[in-house]
GUVOTOR-425156 format. One line per field, with one value per residue: residue in one letter; y, z, x of N, C-alpha, C in turn; residue number from 1. Coordinates in Angstrom, 3 decimals. Last residue first. Example, Ala and Ser with C-alpha at 12.3 -4.5 7.8 and 13.67 -1.06 7.14 Angstrom:
% GUVOTOR-425156
loro	[S / A]
n_py	[-2.250 / -5.690]
n_pz	[7.080 / 7.800]
n_px	[12.850 / 13.190]
ca_py	[-1.060 / -4.500]
ca_pz	[7.140 / 7.800]
ca_px	[13.670 / 12.300]
c_py	[0.030 / -3.300]
c_pz	[7.870 / 7.800]
c_px	[12.900 / 13.200]
vexvex	[2 / 1]
//
This chain:
% GUVOTOR-425156
loro	[L / T / A / K / I / Q / E / V / Q / K / L / H / N / K / G / H / A / L / Y / V / T / F / I / D / F / L / S / M / E / G / R / E / S / H / M / G / T / R / E / W / A / A / A / P / L / S / R / L / L / A / A / N / S / H / R / L / A / A / L / L / D / L / S / L / K / Y / N / Q / A / G / Y / N / L / H / A / A / W / M / E / E / P / F / A / H / L / I / P / K / D / E / A / L / I / R / R / I / R / E / Y / V / F / I / E / S / D / P / M / H / I / L / V / E / R / I / S / W / E / G / P / A / P / S / R / Q / L / Q / A / D / S / L / G / E / I / A / A / A / F / Q / A / P / A / S / E / Y / A / D / I / E / D / P / T / P / A / P / M]
n_py	[103.958 / 102.402 / 103.931 / 103.988 / 101.486 / 101.890 / 103.943 / 102.584 / 100.634 / 102.275 / 103.076 / 100.640 / 100.187 / 102.387 / 101.911 / 99.425 / 99.954 / 101.327 / 99.331 / 97.454 / 99.046 / 99.569 / 96.952 / 96.418 / 98.373 / 97.389 / 93.856 / 91.391 / 88.147 / 87.541 / 88.057 / 88.352 / 90.094 / 90.902 / 92.073 / 94.228 / 95.548 / 97.477 / 98.245 / 100.959 / 101.957 / 102.142 / 104.677 / 107.026 / 109.075 / 111.096 / 110.055 / 109.210 / 111.668 / 112.499 / 110.387 / 110.702 / 113.237 / 112.697 / 110.705 / 112.184 / 114.195 / 112.639 / 111.401 / 113.694 / 114.474 / 112.236 / 112.422 / 114.772 / 113.818 / 111.852 / 111.354 / 108.310 / 106.461 / 104.085 / 103.326 / 102.643 / 101.025 / 98.364 / 97.684 / 98.621 / 97.084 / 94.534 / 94.698 / 95.101 / 94.610 / 94.524 / 92.947 / 94.433 / 93.734 / 93.813 / 94.962 / 94.844 / 97.379 / 100.647 / 102.713 / 101.650 / 100.206 / 102.300 / 103.845 / 102.044 / 101.452 / 103.912 / 104.214 / 101.923 / 102.501 / 104.728 / 103.692 / 102.636 / 105.040 / 106.260 / 104.277 / 104.073 / 106.256 / 105.532 / 103.236 / 104.429 / 105.985 / 103.952 / 100.957 / 97.507 / 94.775 / 93.694 / 93.897 / 96.240 / 98.886 / 101.249 / 104.711 / 106.989 / 108.569 / 109.072 / 110.662 / 112.871 / 113.000 / 113.976 / 115.976 / 113.936 / 111.571 / 111.826 / 113.864 / 112.513 / 110.494 / 112.122 / 113.193 / 110.810 / 109.982 / 111.194 / 109.532 / 107.515 / 109.060 / 109.806 / 107.276 / 106.757 / 108.764 / 107.994 / 104.438 / 102.454 / 99.907 / 96.995 / 96.554]
n_pz	[72.452 / 71.985 / 72.523 / 75.300 / 75.859 / 74.924 / 76.607 / 79.063 / 78.539 / 78.337 / 80.993 / 82.200 / 81.238 / 82.253 / 85.031 / 85.156 / 84.388 / 86.698 / 88.581 / 87.971 / 88.285 / 91.059 / 92.024 / 91.020 / 92.414 / 94.972 / 94.664 / 96.396 / 97.360 / 96.724 / 95.880 / 98.166 / 99.915 / 99.338 / 101.126 / 99.652 / 99.137 / 97.239 / 94.812 / 94.688 / 96.215 / 94.672 / 93.415 / 95.432 / 94.507 / 93.384 / 91.842 / 93.835 / 94.739 / 92.403 / 92.087 / 94.365 / 93.793 / 91.380 / 92.241 / 94.042 / 92.339 / 90.424 / 92.060 / 92.846 / 90.351 / 89.753 / 91.859 / 91.240 / 88.894 / 89.680 / 92.525 / 92.655 / 91.658 / 91.120 / 93.512 / 96.246 / 97.825 / 97.394 / 94.841 / 94.869 / 96.970 / 95.921 / 93.740 / 94.967 / 97.474 / 97.347 / 99.797 / 101.756 / 102.400 / 105.078 / 104.543 / 104.642 / 106.814 / 105.867 / 103.963 / 101.410 / 101.754 / 102.521 / 100.199 / 98.382 / 99.678 / 99.679 / 96.920 / 96.281 / 97.558 / 96.183 / 93.694 / 94.030 / 94.223 / 91.763 / 90.022 / 90.538 / 89.246 / 86.583 / 86.418 / 86.763 / 84.407 / 82.482 / 84.140 / 84.357 / 83.918 / 84.438 / 81.080 / 79.254 / 79.445 / 81.143 / 81.362 / 82.561 / 80.534 / 79.207 / 81.099 / 81.185 / 78.027 / 76.986 / 76.756 / 77.724 / 78.324 / 77.624 / 79.268 / 81.730 / 81.235 / 80.938 / 83.472 / 84.908 / 83.699 / 84.218 / 85.881 / 84.081 / 82.350 / 84.102 / 84.565 / 81.962 / 81.603 / 83.449 / 83.963 / 86.965 / 87.467 / 88.354 / 88.373]
n_px	[96.748 / 98.919 / 101.118 / 101.058 / 102.085 / 104.721 / 105.594 / 105.521 / 107.498 / 109.734 / 109.802 / 110.345 / 112.965 / 114.377 / 114.146 / 115.511 / 118.137 / 118.874 / 118.446 / 120.458 / 122.749 / 122.706 / 123.073 / 125.653 / 127.147 / 126.869 / 126.141 / 124.365 / 123.438 / 119.928 / 117.370 / 115.751 / 117.006 / 120.381 / 122.890 / 125.378 / 128.711 / 131.075 / 132.040 / 131.859 / 133.926 / 136.228 / 136.030 / 134.180 / 131.351 / 129.908 / 127.906 / 126.143 / 125.067 / 123.751 / 121.927 / 120.269 / 119.164 / 117.843 / 116.039 / 114.435 / 113.397 / 112.009 / 110.100 / 108.668 / 107.612 / 106.078 / 104.214 / 102.895 / 101.704 / 99.925 / 98.228 / 96.251 / 94.495 / 95.806 / 97.044 / 96.369 / 97.862 / 97.346 / 98.308 / 100.949 / 101.994 / 101.692 / 103.424 / 105.963 / 107.639 / 110.970 / 113.091 / 115.694 / 118.854 / 121.044 / 124.463 / 127.451 / 127.875 / 126.681 / 126.852 / 126.434 / 124.096 / 122.395 / 122.310 / 121.128 / 118.686 / 117.271 / 116.977 / 115.594 / 113.128 / 112.325 / 111.780 / 109.252 / 107.896 / 108.470 / 106.997 / 104.227 / 103.188 / 103.634 / 102.050 / 99.555 / 99.386 / 99.318 / 98.116 / 99.005 / 96.719 / 94.235 / 93.172 / 95.210 / 96.031 / 94.051 / 93.963 / 94.896 / 95.844 / 93.442 / 92.138 / 93.818 / 95.655 / 98.893 / 100.815 / 103.496 / 104.627 / 107.298 / 108.231 / 108.187 / 110.084 / 112.335 / 112.560 / 113.162 / 115.729 / 118.152 / 119.647 / 120.409 / 121.987 / 124.072 / 125.142 / 126.021 / 127.939 / 129.922 / 129.493 / 129.689 / 132.123 / 133.920 / 137.298]
ca_py	[104.929 / 101.758 / 103.547 / 105.203 / 101.787 / 100.844 / 104.173 / 103.766 / 100.226 / 101.502 / 104.086 / 101.258 / 99.227 / 102.185 / 103.119 / 99.562 / 99.176 / 101.977 / 100.494 / 97.042 / 98.476 / 100.662 / 97.706 / 95.591 / 98.428 / 98.692 / 94.994 / 92.347 / 89.226 / 87.218 / 87.895 / 87.423 / 89.000 / 91.080 / 90.786 / 93.951 / 94.674 / 97.189 / 96.832 / 100.198 / 101.925 / 100.977 / 103.448 / 106.453 / 107.882 / 111.463 / 110.728 / 108.220 / 110.818 / 113.342 / 110.625 / 109.493 / 113.015 / 113.741 / 110.368 / 110.997 / 114.546 / 113.522 / 110.590 / 112.894 / 115.392 / 112.584 / 111.259 / 114.700 / 114.942 / 111.442 / 112.447 / 109.232 / 107.758 / 104.664 / 103.907 / 103.340 / 102.466 / 98.955 / 97.315 / 99.118 / 98.534 / 94.887 / 94.454 / 96.143 / 93.910 / 95.507 / 92.984 / 93.790 / 94.585 / 93.073 / 95.059 / 93.788 / 96.219 / 99.458 / 103.021 / 102.522 / 99.516 / 101.225 / 104.412 / 102.692 / 100.415 / 103.288 / 105.297 / 102.044 / 101.319 / 104.848 / 104.463 / 101.738 / 104.068 / 106.778 / 104.623 / 102.999 / 106.217 / 106.767 / 103.133 / 103.473 / 106.619 / 104.860 / 102.117 / 98.869 / 95.481 / 93.295 / 93.620 / 94.957 / 98.230 / 100.042 / 103.530 / 106.024 / 108.132 / 108.279 / 109.393 / 112.034 / 113.370 / 112.923 / 116.053 / 115.288 / 111.714 / 110.741 / 114.095 / 113.717 / 110.147 / 111.291 / 114.097 / 111.572 / 109.226 / 111.842 / 110.777 / 107.193 / 108.396 / 110.832 / 108.019 / 105.887 / 108.751 / 109.228 / 105.577 / 103.049 / 101.153 / 97.655 / 96.803]
ca_pz	[72.766 / 71.858 / 71.121 / 74.547 / 76.208 / 74.333 / 75.159 / 78.846 / 78.822 / 77.166 / 79.944 / 82.423 / 80.973 / 80.796 / 84.424 / 85.627 / 83.487 / 85.395 / 88.556 / 88.012 / 86.977 / 90.085 / 92.359 / 90.626 / 90.949 / 94.655 / 94.854 / 95.288 / 97.458 / 97.323 / 94.862 / 97.100 / 100.479 / 98.936 / 100.884 / 100.594 / 98.879 / 98.509 / 95.152 / 93.807 / 96.792 / 95.556 / 92.645 / 94.936 / 95.128 / 94.358 / 91.147 / 93.049 / 95.626 / 92.998 / 91.071 / 94.176 / 95.011 / 91.432 / 91.261 / 94.483 / 93.523 / 90.016 / 91.328 / 93.844 / 91.118 / 88.882 / 91.750 / 92.488 / 88.828 / 88.961 / 91.650 / 93.139 / 92.054 / 90.078 / 92.435 / 95.341 / 97.887 / 98.664 / 95.237 / 93.863 / 97.058 / 97.149 / 93.502 / 94.151 / 97.029 / 97.180 / 98.496 / 101.644 / 101.496 / 104.462 / 105.102 / 104.117 / 106.265 / 106.706 / 105.386 / 101.654 / 101.269 / 103.471 / 101.425 / 98.091 / 99.421 / 100.937 / 97.718 / 95.829 / 97.943 / 97.620 / 93.878 / 93.821 / 95.305 / 92.977 / 89.879 / 90.933 / 90.703 / 87.105 / 86.211 / 87.761 / 85.735 / 82.533 / 83.271 / 84.847 / 83.573 / 85.293 / 82.478 / 79.357 / 78.132 / 81.259 / 80.579 / 83.417 / 81.565 / 78.548 / 80.677 / 82.377 / 78.931 / 77.249 / 75.908 / 77.369 / 78.621 / 77.028 / 77.821 / 81.534 / 81.503 / 79.818 / 82.345 / 85.162 / 83.516 / 83.267 / 86.427 / 85.274 / 81.840 / 83.480 / 85.695 / 82.582 / 80.747 / 83.669 / 83.282 / 85.837 / 87.931 / 87.563 / 89.260]
ca_px	[95.681 / 97.604 / 100.896 / 100.720 / 100.702 / 103.873 / 105.529 / 104.678 / 106.117 / 109.308 / 109.608 / 109.038 / 111.886 / 114.274 / 113.594 / 114.131 / 117.280 / 119.022 / 117.558 / 119.054 / 122.426 / 122.600 / 121.851 / 124.504 / 127.064 / 126.279 / 127.034 / 124.378 / 124.421 / 121.215 / 118.413 / 115.362 / 116.211 / 118.988 / 122.224 / 124.311 / 127.572 / 130.392 / 132.168 / 130.967 / 132.576 / 136.071 / 135.829 / 135.436 / 131.934 / 130.939 / 129.017 / 126.880 / 125.848 / 124.798 / 122.960 / 121.079 / 119.931 / 118.884 / 117.080 / 115.173 / 114.187 / 113.112 / 111.070 / 109.375 / 108.473 / 107.205 / 105.097 / 103.668 / 102.647 / 101.128 / 98.634 / 97.278 / 93.944 / 94.968 / 97.844 / 95.458 / 98.137 / 96.911 / 96.944 / 100.000 / 101.980 / 100.980 / 101.996 / 105.330 / 106.427 / 109.909 / 112.429 / 114.389 / 118.082 / 119.940 / 123.110 / 126.571 / 128.575 / 126.675 / 127.034 / 127.587 / 125.297 / 122.702 / 122.857 / 122.417 / 119.685 / 117.694 / 117.551 / 116.983 / 113.895 / 112.559 / 113.014 / 110.385 / 107.800 / 109.110 / 108.415 / 105.145 / 103.116 / 104.233 / 103.502 / 100.043 / 99.360 / 100.472 / 97.957 / 99.039 / 97.957 / 95.341 / 92.821 / 94.510 / 96.087 / 94.868 / 93.569 / 94.213 / 96.776 / 94.485 / 91.531 / 93.691 / 94.565 / 97.925 / 99.630 / 103.056 / 103.192 / 106.513 / 108.134 / 107.371 / 108.691 / 111.897 / 112.300 / 111.931 / 114.481 / 117.251 / 119.099 / 119.629 / 120.775 / 123.227 / 124.550 / 125.020 / 126.746 / 129.157 / 130.101 / 128.974 / 131.499 / 132.880 / 136.184]
c_py	[105.504 / 102.736 / 102.902 / 104.863 / 102.980 / 101.085 / 103.132 / 104.031 / 101.391 / 101.049 / 103.398 / 102.398 / 99.851 / 101.255 / 102.960 / 100.785 / 99.326 / 101.278 / 101.349 / 98.260 / 98.060 / 100.126 / 98.829 / 96.334 / 97.593 / 98.839 / 96.290 / 93.474 / 90.085 / 88.418 / 87.510 / 87.101 / 87.990 / 89.858 / 91.027 / 92.617 / 94.686 / 96.427 / 96.474 / 98.700 / 101.060 / 100.859 / 102.241 / 105.112 / 107.523 / 110.272 / 111.022 / 108.834 / 109.849 / 112.515 / 111.477 / 109.739 / 111.792 / 113.531 / 111.422 / 110.655 / 113.363 / 113.861 / 111.437 / 112.024 / 114.625 / 113.539 / 111.545 / 113.536 / 114.987 / 112.573 / 112.093 / 110.255 / 108.751 / 106.046 / 104.604 / 104.049 / 103.252 / 100.461 / 98.091 / 98.851 / 99.102 / 96.405 / 94.806 / 95.919 / 94.848 / 94.773 / 94.041 / 93.973 / 93.884 / 94.083 / 94.128 / 93.838 / 95.125 / 98.343 / 101.795 / 102.688 / 100.350 / 100.466 / 103.333 / 103.153 / 101.005 / 102.278 / 104.728 / 103.159 / 101.444 / 103.666 / 104.687 / 102.452 / 103.080 / 105.828 / 105.226 / 103.459 / 105.173 / 106.812 / 104.349 / 103.248 / 105.681 / 105.534 / 102.952 / 99.879 / 96.934 / 93.959 / 93.112 / 94.720 / 96.879 / 99.342 / 102.389 / 104.711 / 107.009 / 107.746 / 108.496 / 110.676 / 112.465 / 113.410 / 114.949 / 115.226 / 113.084 / 110.923 / 113.054 / 114.011 / 111.351 / 110.843 / 113.316 / 112.540 / 110.042 / 111.131 / 111.401 / 108.449 / 108.029 / 110.226 / 109.132 / 106.575 / 107.869 / 109.280 / 106.838 / 104.194 / 101.752 / 98.895 / 97.574]
c_pz	[71.518 / 72.071 / 70.909 / 73.087 / 75.386 / 74.640 / 74.470 / 77.352 / 78.584 / 77.333 / 78.657 / 81.434 / 81.152 / 80.455 / 82.932 / 84.996 / 83.863 / 84.397 / 87.310 / 87.871 / 86.900 / 88.730 / 91.347 / 90.853 / 90.443 / 93.144 / 94.577 / 95.633 / 96.183 / 97.318 / 95.416 / 96.148 / 99.433 / 99.383 / 100.593 / 100.220 / 100.009 / 98.210 / 96.462 / 94.090 / 95.972 / 96.121 / 93.544 / 94.267 / 94.565 / 94.887 / 92.094 / 92.314 / 94.817 / 93.927 / 91.631 / 93.189 / 94.869 / 92.653 / 91.248 / 93.531 / 93.990 / 91.211 / 90.921 / 93.179 / 92.152 / 89.588 / 90.858 / 92.437 / 90.087 / 88.865 / 90.974 / 92.074 / 92.520 / 90.400 / 91.373 / 94.199 / 96.821 / 98.769 / 96.447 / 94.297 / 96.095 / 97.295 / 94.734 / 93.918 / 96.200 / 96.646 / 98.513 / 100.249 / 101.220 / 103.651 / 104.380 / 104.714 / 105.928 / 106.032 / 106.277 / 103.146 / 101.567 / 103.047 / 102.447 / 99.400 / 99.177 / 100.704 / 99.031 / 96.590 / 97.503 / 98.112 / 95.346 / 94.106 / 95.218 / 94.171 / 91.151 / 90.957 / 91.244 / 88.633 / 86.824 / 87.633 / 86.791 / 83.906 / 83.335 / 83.744 / 84.023 / 84.964 / 83.258 / 80.820 / 78.095 / 79.896 / 80.748 / 82.688 / 82.413 / 79.565 / 80.003 / 82.010 / 80.161 / 78.246 / 76.134 / 76.415 / 78.238 / 77.240 / 77.167 / 80.053 / 81.253 / 80.004 / 81.123 / 84.025 / 83.818 / 83.086 / 85.517 / 85.788 / 82.994 / 82.989 / 85.163 / 83.775 / 81.328 / 82.815 / 83.648 / 85.213 / 86.729 / 88.264 / 88.484]
c_px	[95.052 / 96.446 / 99.532 / 100.398 / 100.228 / 102.403 / 104.646 / 104.525 / 105.152 / 107.857 / 109.142 / 108.778 / 110.510 / 113.116 / 113.390 / 113.466 / 115.802 / 118.107 / 117.719 / 118.140 / 120.959 / 122.145 / 121.644 / 123.195 / 125.881 / 126.140 / 126.273 / 125.333 / 124.420 / 122.149 / 119.778 / 116.511 / 115.744 / 118.194 / 120.745 / 123.695 / 126.555 / 129.105 / 131.481 / 131.009 / 131.624 / 134.651 / 135.550 / 135.136 / 133.305 / 131.737 / 130.187 / 128.072 / 126.714 / 125.684 / 124.094 / 122.218 / 120.833 / 119.778 / 118.188 / 116.314 / 115.037 / 114.000 / 112.271 / 110.437 / 109.307 / 108.159 / 106.298 / 104.653 / 103.514 / 102.151 / 99.968 / 97.659 / 94.999 / 94.428 / 96.989 / 96.195 / 97.383 / 97.143 / 96.450 / 98.561 / 100.950 / 100.894 / 101.167 / 103.842 / 105.539 / 108.673 / 111.319 / 113.803 / 116.751 / 119.127 / 122.134 / 125.159 / 127.571 / 127.482 / 127.199 / 127.882 / 126.539 / 123.947 / 123.209 / 123.059 / 121.064 / 118.812 / 118.098 / 117.695 / 115.349 / 113.389 / 113.341 / 111.703 / 108.960 / 108.978 / 109.030 / 106.596 / 104.098 / 104.209 / 104.194 / 101.550 / 99.939 / 100.529 / 99.238 / 98.772 / 97.859 / 96.672 / 94.040 / 94.161 / 95.363 / 94.878 / 94.571 / 93.906 / 96.199 / 95.493 / 92.567 / 93.104 / 94.576 / 96.874 / 98.611 / 101.865 / 102.640 / 105.016 / 107.222 / 107.183 / 107.782 / 110.452 / 111.818 / 111.578 / 113.224 / 115.911 / 118.047 / 118.915 / 119.844 / 121.912 / 123.657 / 124.364 / 125.644 / 127.887 / 129.321 / 129.774 / 130.775 / 132.331 / 135.115]
vexvex	[155 / 154 / 153 / 152 / 151 / 150 / 149 / 148 / 147 / 146 / 145 / 144 / 143 / 142 / 141 / 140 / 139 / 138 / 137 / 136 / 135 / 134 / 133 / 132 / 131 / 130 / 129 / 128 / 127 / 126 / 125 / 124 / 123 / 122 / 121 / 120 / 119 / 118 / 117 / 116 / 115 / 114 / 113 / 112 / 111 / 110 / 109 / 108 / 107 / 106 / 105 / 104 / 103 / 102 / 101 / 100 / 99 / 98 / 97 / 96 / 95 / 94 / 93 / 92 / 91 / 90 / 89 / 88 / 87 / 86 / 85 / 84 / 83 / 82 / 81 / 80 / 79 / 78 / 77 / 76 / 75 / 74 / 73 / 72 / 71 / 70 / 69 / 68 / 67 / 66 / 65 / 64 / 63 / 62 / 61 / 60 / 59 / 58 / 57 / 56 / 55 / 54 / 53 / 52 / 51 / 50 / 49 / 48 / 47 / 46 / 45 / 44 / 43 / 42 / 41 / 40 / 39 / 38 / 37 / 36 / 35 / 34 / 33 / 32 / 31 / 30 / 29 / 28 / 27 / 26 / 25 / 24 / 23 / 22 / 21 / 20 / 19 / 18 / 17 / 16 / 15 / 14 / 13 / 12 / 11 / 10 / 9 / 8 / 7 / 6 / 5 / 4 / 3 / 2 / 1]
//
């Protein structure tokens, strides 16, 4: 039965600190710079992260509390377009991301092995186990951190 290692949960939980370290010393203008038309700036990535994490926060708890719940897709482009990502406070977003990830990590560390097999029905991806959800969001943080580093390299 697949379950994350303690190191994987630690890596998941440490993403907010990694984002904060990656942007240290960058100006507001640098955070706002888009690498190309239609691509997100670092600020927009930072605002996106806790919005996305809200979905995983709910998904984890629904999978644990309900039998095969429906897990709705996250329309990230709509959120970015309609929630003014370019003007939101990225520091508040990093704080929120840290709080959500700390809470999720504490819960995940407390689970019995069998809990990782519980499933929900994702509206786009089909049946997903708790382990699948965790794996997706562990990679999500790593991918966006890499994106921030790539944007930073162009500044």
